[in-house]
C-alpha positions as CSV (number, residue, x, y, z in Angstrom):
1,X,0.0,0.0,0.0
2,X,1.3,3.4,-0.9
3,X,1.0,5.7,2.1
4,X,0.7,8.7,-0.2
5,X,-2.6,7.4,-1.5
6,X,-4.1,7.7,2.0
7,X,-5.0,11.3,1.5
8,X,-8.4,11.4,3.1
9,X,-8.9,11.8,6.9
10,X,-12.0,10.2,8.3
11,X,-13.2,9.8,11.9
12,X,-14.1,6.4,13.1
13,X,-17.2,6.5,15.4
14,X,-18.9,4.1,17.7
15,X,-22.5,4.1,18.9
16,X,-23.5,4.7,22.5
17,X,-26.9,4.4,24.0
18,X,-28.3,7.4,25.8
19,X,-30.5,6.5,28.7
20,X,-33.0,8.6,30.7
21,X,-33.3,8.9,34.5
22,X,-35.3,5.6,34.5
23,X,-32.5,3.6,32.8
24,X,-34.4,3.3,29.5
25,X,-32.7,3.8,26.2
26,X,-34.0,6.9,24.6
27,X,-31.6,7.4,21.7
28,X,-28.3,6.3,20.1
29,X,-25.5,8.8,19.9
30,X,-22.1,8.5,18.2
31,X,-18.7,9.3,19.7
32,X,-15.4,9.6,18.1
33,X,-12.9,6.6,18.4
34,X,-10.0,7.7,16.3
35,X,-8.9,9.4,13.1
36,X,-8.2,7.2,10.1
37,X,-6.2,8.0,6.9
38,X,-7.6,6.2,3.9
39,X,-7.9,6.2,0.1
40,X,-11.6,6.9,-0.7
41,X,-13.2,6.0,-4.0
42,X,-16.9,6.4,-4.8
43,X,-18.2,3.2,-6.4
44,X,-21.9,3.7,-6.9
45,X,-24.7,6.3,-6.6
46,X,-28.4,5.6,-6.9
47,X,-31.7,7.3,-6.1
48,X,-34.1,5.4,-3.9
49,X,-37.8,5.7,-3.4
50,X,-39.0,3.7,-0.3
51,X,-41.3,4.2,2.6
52,X,-42.3,7.7,1.5
53,X,-38.7,8.9,1.7
54,X,-36.8,9.9,-1.4
55,X,-33.1,9.9,-1.1
56,X,-29.7,9.4,-2.7
57,X,-27.4,6.6,-1.6
58,X,-23.7,6.6,-2.5
59,X,-21.3,3.7,-2.0
60,X,-17.6,4.2,-1.3
61,X,-14.6,1.8,-1.1
62,X,-12.0,2.8,1.5
63,X,-8.4,1.4,1.5
64,X,-6.5,1.8,4.8
65,X,-4.0,0.3,7.1
66,X,-5.5,-2.6,9.1
67,X,-7.2,-1.7,12.4
68,X,-9.1,-4.1,14.7
69,X,-11.1,-1.0,15.8
70,X,-13.0,-1.0,12.4
71,X,-16.1,-3.2,12.8
72,X,-19.5,-3.4,11.1
73,X,-21.2,-1.8,14.2
74,X,-19.2,1.4,13.7
75,X,-19.3,4.2,11.0
76,X,-17.0,6.8,9.6
77,X,-17.5,10.6,9.5
78,X,-16.0,12.3,6.4
79,X,-16.6,15.9,5.4
80,X,-19.9,15.9,7.2
81,X,-21.1,12.7,5.6
82,X,-21.9,9.6,7.7
83,X,-20.4,6.5,6.0
84,X,-22.0,3.3,7.3
85,X,-19.9,0.1,7.1
86,X,-21.2,-2.5,4.7
87,X,-18.3,-4.9,4.4
88,X,-14.7,-5.4,5.7
89,X,-11.9,-7.3,3.9
90,X,-8.5,-8.0,5.5
91,X,-6.4,-7.9,2.3
92,X,-4.2,-11.0,2.1
93,X,-5.3,-11.9,5.7
94,X,-2.1,-10.4,7.0
95,X,-3.6,-7.6,9.2
96,X,-1.7,-4.9,7.2
97,X,-4.3,-3.5,4.8
98,X,-8.0,-3.5,4.7
99,X,-10.7,-2.6,2.3
100,X,-14.0,-1.3,3.7
101,X,-17.2,-0.8,1.7
102,X,-19.5,1.9,3.0
103,X,-22.6,3.8,2.1
104,X,-24.0,7.2,2.9
105,X,-27.6,8.1,2.5
106,X,-29.2,11.5,2.1
107,X,-33.0,11.3,2.6
108,X,-35.4,14.0,1.5
109,X,-39.1,13.7,2.6
110,X,-41.3,12.9,-0.4
111,X,-44.8,14.1,-1.0
């Protein structure tokens, strides 16, 4: 992997449950785990119509150094976009490089 190609800085985030005074989960919030340098390549963009929501979904492939912190329960934040993890590949199975497929979704209420 060429370190010079890792020109995008993303923030890895993990979900945390927010509980009220009665101990009931009221929401899920996201907290920063660590910054990640990666090569980012858009792979697909499509418009979706579902459940009365109209939106645009874009898929990205990230190439980065291996990190056990990257799991499917987490997401990345990049330039204000939330990139949800769709798949993780440990390239060559050597824990040196990983490819992560992600998607971001922008939803607009439809009539």
